N, CA, C and O of each residue as an XYZ file, in Angstrom:
712
protein
N      85.685    200.830    145.185
C      84.474    200.562    145.230
C      83.978    200.226    143.210
O      84.012    200.831    142.139
N      83.704    199.329    143.579
C      83.298    198.820    142.344
C      81.583    198.916    141.948
O      80.675    198.969    142.778
N      81.465    198.920    140.758
C      80.167    199.628    140.460
C      78.840    198.147    140.969
O      77.677    198.203    141.366
N      79.633    197.165    140.732
C      78.576    196.146    140.729
C      77.914    196.011    142.670
O      76.808    195.674    143.093
N      79.017    196.389    143.316
C      78.911    196.152    144.863
C      78.043    197.254    145.256
O      77.322    196.961    146.209
N      77.876    198.634    144.727
C      77.247    199.649    145.116
C      75.728    199.216    144.278
O      74.655    199.694    144.648
N      75.828    198.324    143.206
C      74.308    198.241    142.702
C      73.616    196.988    144.119
O      72.593    197.125    144.789
N      74.210    196.330    144.144
C      74.211    195.503    145.523
C      73.419    196.171    146.802
O      72.373    196.216    147.450
N      74.200    196.452    146.709
C      74.233    197.759    148.144
C      72.854    198.646    148.025
O      72.123    198.850    148.995
N      72.639    199.069    146.906
C      71.666    199.907    146.550
C      70.466    199.045    146.832
O      69.666    199.547    147.620
N      70.191    197.947    146.395
C      69.128    196.980    146.455
C      68.525    196.270    147.708
O      67.590    195.485    147.864
N      69.482    196.890    148.582
C      69.568    196.128    150.169
C      70.696    194.966    150.556
O      70.491    194.437    151.649
N      71.993    194.435    149.735
C      72.021    193.252    150.336
C      72.967    193.687    151.103
O      73.760    194.529    150.681
N      73.043    193.200    152.324
C      74.115    193.651    153.458
C      75.445    192.337    153.132
O      75.907    192.245    154.269
N      75.849    191.842    152.703
C      77.145    191.775    152.582
C      77.543    192.620    151.808
O      78.588    193.089    152.258
N      77.161    193.243    150.519
C      77.996    194.857    149.708
C      77.880    195.972    150.510
O      78.768    196.807    150.681
N      76.327    195.981    151.200
C      76.449    197.383    152.301
C      77.847    197.228    153.359
O      78.723    198.091    153.397
N      77.865    196.265    153.997
C      78.689    195.988    154.939
C      80.497    196.257    153.944
O      81.534    196.667    154.463
N      80.329    195.926    152.732
C      82.140    196.078    152.002
C      81.875    197.067    151.970
O      82.620    197.523    152.837
N      80.979    198.377    151.371
C      81.044    199.731    151.329
C      81.732    200.486    152.679
O      82.791    201.036    152.981
N      80.512    200.169    153.253
C      80.803    200.824    154.934
C      82.333    200.352    155.192
O      83.071    201.327    155.336
N      82.781    199.508    155.257
C      84.469    199.395    155.603
C      85.427    199.618    154.542
O      86.578    199.857    154.909
N      85.194    199.590    153.337
C      86.047    200.878    152.894
C      85.783    202.196    152.733
O      86.590    202.985    152.241
N      84.529    202.528    153.178
C      84.070    204.427    153.305
C      84.793    204.355    155.061
O      85.261    205.460    155.333
N      84.916    203.626    155.897
C      84.974    204.282    156.905
C      86.480    204.797    157.432
O      86.674    205.199    158.579
N      87.373    204.727    156.536
C      88.433    205.439    157.338
C      88.012    206.557    156.211
O      87.637    207.580    156.784
N      87.977    206.634    155.272
C      88.016    207.926    154.360
C      87.066    208.982    155.417
O      87.475    210.058    155.852
N      85.815    208.421    155.674
C      85.018    209.288    156.615
C      85.413    210.296    157.792
O      85.138    211.462    158.073
N      86.330    209.097    158.440
C      87.308    209.569    159.774
C      88.267    210.773    159.675
O      88.596    211.788    160.289
N      88.484    210.188    158.725
C      90.032    211.423    158.576
C      89.040    212.744    157.954
O      89.389    213.899    158.200
N      88.034    212.522    157.298
C      87.486    213.935    157.104
C      87.179    214.800    158.118
O      87.413    215.982    158.370
N      86.323    213.476    158.869
C      85.576    214.187    160.221
C      86.274    214.827    161.375
O      85.867    215.664    162.180
N      87.853    214.003    161.211
C      88.688    214.346    162.412
C      89.350    215.772    161.684
O      89.517    216.739    162.427
N      89.657    215.871    160.487
C      90.312    217.160    159.793
C      89.439    218.379    160.105
O      90.117    219.407    160.124
N      88.258    218.556    160.332
C      87.075    219.053    160.745
C      86.541    219.688    162.118
O      86.218    220.814    162.496
N      86.604    218.473    162.646
C      86.365    218.651    163.711
C      87.283    218.935    165.205
O      86.968    219.601    166.192
N      88.565    218.118    164.907
C      89.343    217.826    165.249
C      89.917    217.496    166.957
O      90.681    217.956    167.806
N      88.922    216.343    166.729
C      88.639    215.897    168.038
C      88.148    214.406    167.583
O      87.335    214.266    166.669
N      88.704    213.314    168.290
C      88.459    211.855    167.560
C      87.044    211.019    167.910
O      86.260    210.170    167.485
N      87.293    211.788    168.847
C      85.669    210.779    169.836
C      84.656    211.856    168.987
O      83.640    211.180    168.828
N      84.495    212.743    168.570
C      83.848    213.564    168.264
C      83.664    213.157    166.908
O      82.477    212.893    166.717
N      84.361    213.006    165.907
C      85.104    212.389    164.680
C      84.433    210.965    164.748
O      83.890    210.856    163.649
N      84.172    209.745    165.514
C      84.194    209.017    165.953
C      82.851    209.105    165.741
O      82.338    208.626    164.730
N      81.966    209.897    166.937
C      80.731    210.105    166.437
C      79.888    210.448    164.893
O      79.112    209.879    164.125
N      80.393    211.368    164.986
C      80.401    211.799    163.219
C      79.949    210.560    162.181
O      78.922    210.365    161.530
N      81.244    209.792    162.341
C      81.451    208.865    161.572
C      80.037    207.384    161.649
O      79.309    206.819    160.833
N      80.303    207.308    163.173
C      78.620    206.831    163.254
C      77.384    206.719    162.652
O      76.671    205.786    162.284
N      77.293    208.545    162.653
C      76.303    208.941    162.558
C      75.879    208.795    160.707
O      74.796    208.607    160.151
N      77.613    209.026    160.030
C      77.289    209.052    158.777
C      77.119    207.727    158.082
O      76.726    207.525    156.933
N      77.613    206.581    159.304
C      77.112    205.422    158.116
C      75.817    204.834    158.701
O      75.697    203.614    158.585
N      74.744    205.571    159.363
C      73.672    205.083    160.106
C      73.045    205.664    158.549
O      72.494    204.932    157.726
N      73.346    207.580    158.334
C      72.539    207.728    157.310
C      73.085    206.823    155.715
O      72.319    206.165    155.011
N      74.282    206.993    155.503
C      74.716    205.938    154.392
C      73.642    204.826    154.046
O      72.959    204.615    153.044
N      73.771    204.167    155.336
C      73.248    202.900    154.743
C      71.003    203.373    154.568
O      70.312    202.591    153.915
N      70.414    204.495    155.166
C      69.423    204.628    154.865
C      69.343    205.568    153.719
O      68.149    205.672    153.438
N      69.917    206.149    153.090
C      70.150    206.699    151.781
C      70.673    206.262    150.821
O      70.753    206.977    149.822
N      71.133    205.108    150.818
C      72.486    204.389    149.816
C      71.458    204.130    148.608
O      71.918    204.000    147.473
N      70.308    204.065    148.795
C      69.132    203.653    147.369
C      69.219    204.859    146.300
O      69.483    204.837    145.098
N      68.881    205.984    147.228
C      68.814    207.371    146.435
C      70.132    207.515    145.478
O      70.004    208.307    144.545
N      71.479    206.786    145.614
C      72.450    207.106    144.994
C      72.282    207.082    143.562
O      71.874    206.073    142.988
N      72.577    208.142    142.964
C      72.355    207.838    141.754
C      73.268    207.226    140.636
O      72.967    206.553    139.650
N      74.923    207.836    141.270
C      75.582    207.629    140.455
C      76.551    208.606    139.648
O      77.506    208.290    138.938
N      76.165    209.594    139.877
C      76.312    211.537    139.264
C      77.926    211.497    139.657
O      78.717    212.005    138.863
N      78.360    210.956    140.753
C      79.480    211.155    141.263
C      80.306    209.972    141.841
O      79.623    208.953    141.944
N      81.444    209.853    142.198
C      81.966    208.532    142.990
C      81.409    208.484    143.998
O      81.385    209.490    144.707
N      80.845    207.429    144.356
C      80.587    206.703    146.359
C      81.037    207.692    147.599
O      80.275    208.101    148.475
N      82.696    208.041    147.459
C      83.374    208.151    148.116
C      83.036    209.959    148.455
O      82.987    210.480    149.569
N      82.822    210.695    146.993
C      82.611    211.958    146.884
C      80.724    212.145    147.357
O      80.316    213.023    148.117
N      80.264    211.599    147.008
C      78.821    211.547    147.745
C      78.483    211.205    149.256
O      77.625    211.851    149.858
N      79.189    210.164    149.851
C      78.946    210.210    151.046
C      79.847    211.067    151.996
O      79.704    211.192    153.212
N      80.767    211.611    151.229
C      81.030    212.858    152.396
C      80.596    213.780    151.938
O      81.251    214.741    152.342
N      79.863    214.065    151.319
C      78.263    214.813    151.753
C      78.007    214.500    152.896
O      78.622    215.029    153.821
N      77.223    213.743    153.073
C      76.556    212.938    153.965
C      77.565    213.240    155.255
O      77.057    213.563    156.329
N      79.184    213.110    155.100
C      79.620    213.191    156.386
C      79.620    214.483    156.849
O      79.723    214.685    158.058
N      79.470    215.847    155.669
C      79.425    217.282    156.217
C      78.145    217.568    156.591
O      77.979    218.065    157.706
N      77.179    217.351    155.868
C      76.063    217.476    156.632
C      75.995    216.891    157.875
O      75.555    217.789    158.593
N      76.230    215.599    158.767
C      76.489    215.936    160.129
C      77.530    216.564    160.523
O      77.296    217.151    161.580
N      78.587    216.709    160.148
C      79.661    217.717    161.170
C      78.614    218.834    161.130
O      78.010    219.014    162.188
N      78.285    219.639    160.059
C      77.725    220.984    159.923
C      76.087    220.666    161.363
O      75.738    221.600    162.086
N      75.513    219.506    161.432
C      74.124    219.873    162.460
C      75.488    219.627    163.911
O      75.270    220.258    164.945
N      76.436    218.965    163.868
C      77.098    218.968    165.032
C      77.729    220.271    165.622
O      77.846    220.536    166.819
N      78.182    221.169    164.364
C      78.024    221.874    165.049
C      77.321    223.247    165.563
O      77.630    224.070    166.425
N      76.330    223.140    164.729
C      74.786    224.034    165.163
C      74.673    223.732    166.266
O      74.835    224.565    167.158
N      74.311    222.236    166.560
C      74.604    221.871    168.302
C      75.489    222.335    169.023
O      75.296    222.786    170.152
N      76.490    222.277    168.482
C      77.728    222.960    169.451
C      77.285    224.725    169.903
O      77.371    225.109    171.070
N      76.966    225.353    169.118
C      76.571    226.569    169.159
C      75.415    226.768    169.875
O      75.317    227.972    170.114
N      74.189    225.935    170.477
C      73.442    226.123    171.017
C      73.637    225.969    172.530
O      73.141    226.556    173.492
N      74.913    224.550    172.355
C      75.077    224.315    173.736
C      76.112    225.719    174.375
O      76.112    226.110    175.543
N      76.833    226.214    173.376
C      77.669    227.822    173.762
C      77.123    228.173    174.152
O      77.688    228.611    175.154
N      76.019    228.454    174.188
C      74.654    229.450    173.660
C      74.289    229.443    175.375
O      74.250    230.453    176.079
N      73.944    227.500    176.002
C      73.439    227.417    176.488
C      74.491    227.905    178.214
O      74.054    228.201    179.326
N      75.606    227.816    177.825
C      76.480    227.975    179.168
C      76.862    229.031    178.999
O      77.427    229.429    180.018
N      76.861    230.105    177.826
C      77.151    231.309    178.343
C      75.956    232.134    179.223
O      76.009    232.840    180.230
N      74.968    231.737    178.433
C      73.593    232.186    179.388
C      73.720    231.623    181.237
O      73.275    232.265    182.188
N      74.316    230.522    181.299
C      74.341    229.990    182.672
C      75.802    230.689    182.522
O      76.444    229.849    181.891
N      76.471    231.557    182.724
C      77.792    232.203    183.149
C      78.781    230.947    182.525
O      79.797    231.023    183.216
N      78.909    230.151    181.829
C      80.232    229.639    182.021
C      80.541    229.508    180.334
O      79.869    228.943    179.471
N      81.702    230.186    180.233
C      82.134    229.906    179.114
C      82.857    228.839    178.773
O      83.415    228.298    179.728
N      83.117    228.121    177.212
C      83.986    227.533    176.673
C      85.158    228.017    177.043
O      85.877    227.532    177.916
N      85.337    228.796    176.518
C      87.018    229.518    176.890
C      87.271    229.108    178.124
O      87.890    228.122    178.522
N      86.648    230.091    178.776
C      86.999    229.396    180.700
C      87.018    227.847    180.936
O      87.664    227.585    181.951
N      86.533    226.790    180.341
C      86.886    225.511    180.328
C      88.557    224.875    179.613
O      89.253    223.908    179.925
N      88.674    225.697    178.810
C      89.540    225.391    178.090
C      91.174    226.307    179.023
O      92.315    225.849    179.084
N      90.859    227.126    179.379
C      92.202    228.073    179.927
C      92.498    226.954    181.170
O      93.693    226.740    181.376
N      91.735    226.377    181.835
C      92.008    225.550    183.048
C      92.776    224.447    182.553
O      93.556    223.872    183.312
N      92.609    224.016    181.108
C      93.097    222.702    180.647
C      94.488    223.215    180.115
O      95.456    222.496    179.870
N      94.446    224.049    180.031
C      96.171    224.311    178.992
C      97.542    223.422    179.647
O      97.529    223.213    180.860
N      98.296    223.094    179.115
C      99.662    222.492    179.389
C     100.760    223.649    179.262
O     101.142    224.298    178.288
N     101.123    223.662    180.602
C     102.156    225.273    179.871
C     103.690    224.747    179.332
O     104.599    225.215    178.646
N     103.330    223.123    180.281
C     104.790    222.980    179.480
C     105.122    222.705    178.610
O     106.304    222.450    178.379
N     103.864    222.632    177.500
C     104.004    221.656    176.142
C     105.427    222.519    175.148
O     105.788    223.620    175.565
N     105.899    222.119    174.299
C     106.779    223.151    173.361
C     106.277    224.238    172.536
O     105.343    224.870    173.031
N     106.630    224.547    171.549
C     106.687    225.682    170.857
C     105.604    224.678    169.842
O     105.463    223.471    170.036
N     104.986    225.356    168.883
C     103.768    225.106    167.895
C     104.891    224.218    167.067
O     106.100    224.443    167.106
N     104.450    223.492    166.543
C     105.163    223.050    165.122
C     104.848    223.903    163.886
O     104.319    225.003    164.047
N     105.175    223.411    162.553
C     104.440    223.919    161.073
C     102.719    222.671    161.180
O     101.535    222.955    160.997
N     103.314    221.499    161.503
C     101.393    220.934    161.203
C     100.598    222.175    161.773
O      99.793    222.904    161.195
N     101.184    222.210    163.439
C     100.258    222.994    164.288
C      99.727    224.344    163.836
O      98.676    224.962    164.004
N     100.675    224.521    163.306
C     100.746    226.100    162.525
C      99.218    226.263    161.686
O      98.133    226.822    161.842
N      99.987    225.298    160.609
C      98.863    224.799    159.647
C      97.121    224.830    160.020
O      96.244    225.605    159.638
N      97.069    223.592    160.961
C      95.799    223.728    161.114
C      95.664    224.345    162.294
O      95.127    223.547    163.062
N      95.954    225.712    163.005
C      95.473    226.849    163.168
C      95.254    227.810    162.477
O      94.614    228.757    162.934
N      95.705    227.807    161.276
C      95.884    228.476    159.876
C      94.223    227.935    159.331
O      93.331    228.775    159.211
N      94.017    226.726    159.090
C      93.244    226.399    158.517
C      91.739    226.489    159.650
O      90.674    226.711    159.074
N      91.702    226.313    161.226
C      90.532    226.495    161.985
C      90.093    227.613    161.642
O      88.867    227.711    161.616
N      91.038    229.007    161.209
C      91.015    230.438    161.552
C      89.749    230.598    159.930
O      89.095    231.636    159.827
N      89.643    229.812    159.180
C      89.213    229.943    157.584
C      87.697    229.634    158.447
O      87.634    229.154    159.578
N      86.436    230.078    157.523
C      85.439    229.964    157.395
C      85.311    228.280    157.220
O      86.238    227.552    156.866
N      83.917    227.837    157.560
C      83.981    226.504    157.212
C      83.739    226.462    155.957
O      84.396    225.583    155.399
N      83.181    226.948    155.396
C      83.108    226.006    153.672
C      84.497    226.598    153.057
O      85.139    225.640    152.625
N      84.912    227.321    152.939
C      87.404    227.353    152.525
C      87.676    226.344    153.375
O      88.289    225.463    152.771
N      87.469    226.044    154.664
C      88.245    224.710    154.646
C      88.222    223.514    154.505
O      89.115    222.669    154.445
N      86.472    223.441    154.420
C      86.310    222.041    153.693
C      86.498    221.641    152.633
O      86.481    220.449    152.326
N      86.750    222.741    151.752
C      87.126    222.964    150.523
C      88.431    222.391    150.230
O      88.635    221.614    149.298
N      89.109    222.706    150.869
C      90.715    222.438    151.184
C      90.734    221.209    151.706
O      91.367    220.298    151.172
N      90.315    221.120    152.369
C      90.592    220.042    152.847
C      90.468    218.350    151.949
O      91.149    217.325    151.930
N      89.088    218.868    151.241
C      88.234    217.695    150.105
C      89.460    218.060    149.364
O      90.304    217.164    149.399
N      89.859    219.286    148.597
C      90.759    219.089    147.430
C      92.226    218.399    147.240
O      92.824    217.658    146.460
N      92.439    219.189    148.570
C      94.062    218.776    149.502
C      94.366    217.918    150.071
O      95.298    217.273    149.590
N      93.757    217.436    151.398
C      94.351    216.781    151.962
C      93.524    215.455    151.245
O      94.204    214.435    151.134
N      92.354    215.406    150.838
C      91.452    213.962    150.732
C      91.882    213.847    149.015
O      91.393    213.042    148.222
N      92.924    214.883    148.713
C      92.595    214.401    147.270
C      91.455    214.235    145.815
O      91.783    213.688    144.762
N      90.369    214.728    146.041
C      89.508    215.011    145.443
C      89.382    216.275    144.079
O      89.605    217.472    144.260
N      88.974    215.651    142.731
C      88.721    216.391    141.940
C      87.747    217.767    142.614
O      86.952    217.829    143.552
N      88.212    218.682    141.719
C      87.276    220.098    141.962
C      85.895    219.259    141.869
O      85.342    219.282    142.969
N      85.161    218.524    140.904
C      83.937    218.138    140.520
C      83.738    217.005    141.874
O      82.595    217.013    142.333
N      84.380    216.377    142.315
C      84.324    215.544    143.005
C      83.688    216.350    144.748
O      82.711    216.178    145.477
N      85.131    217.390    144.758
C      84.718    218.377    145.949
C      83.479    218.865    146.104
O      82.975    218.807    147.226
N      82.554    219.592    144.716
C      81.453    220.263    144.652
C      80.305    219.316    145.016
O      79.336    219.686    145.680
N      80.449    218.229    144.604
C      79.414    216.930    144.326
C      79.556    216.767    146.265
O      78.524    216.500    146.882
N      80.592    216.914    146.866
C      80.162    216.781    148.737
C      80.230    217.801    148.990
O      80.313    217.863    150.217
N      80.254    218.942    148.476
C      79.725    220.212    148.996
C      78.480    220.447    148.751
O      77.830    221.098    149.568
N      77.953    220.014    147.698
C      77.060    220.335    147.326
C      76.604    221.728    146.787
O      75.658    222.430    147.146
N      77.624    221.940    145.745
C      77.630    223.080    145.373
C      78.280    222.759    143.842
O      78.897    221.734    143.551
N      77.981    223.924    142.911
C      78.522    223.955    141.366
C      80.385    223.940    141.749
O      80.852    224.421    142.781
N      81.310    223.194    140.512
C      82.593    223.276    140.546
C      83.200    224.766    140.833
O      83.963    225.084    141.744
N      82.571    225.711    139.653
C      82.866    226.959    139.930
C      83.287    227.733    141.687
O      84.290    228.367    142.015
N      82.236    227.400    142.398
C      81.952    227.834    143.894
C      83.148    227.382    144.153
O      83.944    228.314    144.267
N      83.758    226.041    144.337
C      84.243    225.288    144.761
C      85.584    225.877    144.120
O      86.505    225.802    144.933
N      86.011    226.517    142.734
C      87.423    227.164    142.562
C      87.354    227.759    143.333
O      88.077    227.564    144.310
N      86.216    229.062    143.288
C      86.527    230.412    143.802
C      86.214    230.397    145.604
O      86.190    231.517    146.114
N      85.986    229.210    146.532
C      86.127    229.073    147.577
C      87.645    228.567    147.783
O      88.324    229.195    148.595
N      87.991    227.913    147.378
C      89.643    227.258    147.239
C      90.529    227.996    146.860
O      91.678    227.704    147.190
N      90.280    229.253    146.003
C      91.441    230.093    145.322
C      90.992    231.366    146.669
O      92.032    231.852    147.111
N      90.096    231.782    147.153
C      89.800    232.832    148.602
C      90.862    231.893    149.750
O      91.909    232.341    150.217
N      90.308    230.564    150.034
C      90.917    230.338    150.963
C      92.516    230.041    150.986
O      93.156    230.044    152.038
N      93.066    229.796    149.773
C      94.745    229.895    149.407
C      95.164    231.087    149.712
O      96.263    231.316    150.218
N      94.141    232.102    149.364
C      94.951    233.395    149.689
C      94.688    234.236    151.192
O      95.168    235.352    151.395
N      93.965    233.604    152.051
C      93.858    233.513    153.115
C      95.232    233.378    153.852
O      95.957    234.126    154.509
N      95.251    232.042    153.426
C      96.296    231.337    153.845
C      97.749    231.780    153.456
O      98.806    231.559    154.048
N      97.558    232.320    152.542
C      99.310    233.217    152.177
C      99.196    234.129    153.262
O      99.816    233.970    154.314
N      98.410    235.099    153.039
C      98.272    236.356    153.809
C      98.927    235.863    155.625
O      99.947    236.316    156.144
N      98.158    235.053    156.121
C      98.422    234.449    157.189
C      99.981    234.180    157.107
O     100.748    234.849    157.799
N     100.398    233.282    156.328
C     101.910    232.167    156.361
C     102.935    233.625    156.237
O     103.981    233.733    156.878
N     102.426    234.660    155.320
C     103.208    235.727    155.641
C     103.430    236.415    155.931
O     104.468    237.011    155.642
N     102.151    236.941    157.079
C     102.437    237.417    158.351
C     103.657    236.803    159.833
O     104.427    237.403    160.583
N     103.302    235.492    159.683
C     103.945    234.849    160.785
C     105.400    234.440    160.034
O     106.000    233.553    160.641
N     105.877    234.792    159.167
C     107.662    234.864    158.316
C     108.471    235.606    158.820
O     109.602    235.702    158.344
């Protein structure tokens, strides 16, 4: 994304904003899928991210890459979705229906054993949200520590510590299954 297009989008020029949205939507989708593990929910998150991005582009100061800044928006959308999910889970529990019971009926017994990629995703899912987000941004999206910090809205040192903790936890989980 070039600076001229970003500046034009900040001024409200529609064609520049459209170019940014086109260039960012795949990045947002990959990130949202990696966090939500559901393509439909990820599409919803990308759509909400795009709406917020359009409203907030004027406040972009250029202190980080536009990709990192916009992933911070996506991260906030994901956090809100998860908060909403927890509320729905509580409502289901209160009604006597748990999500676990719903999923138990959907299990496909004919599935083969979990492959290595599925194991990695399962291990990532077990990490706390913040650790998983740091790992995905650093290693799956290939962001620098500073870009990851910008997206997560924290200090670079916090990212380093979080990644270290996550990698230690993943190593422990990996050694337990080998």
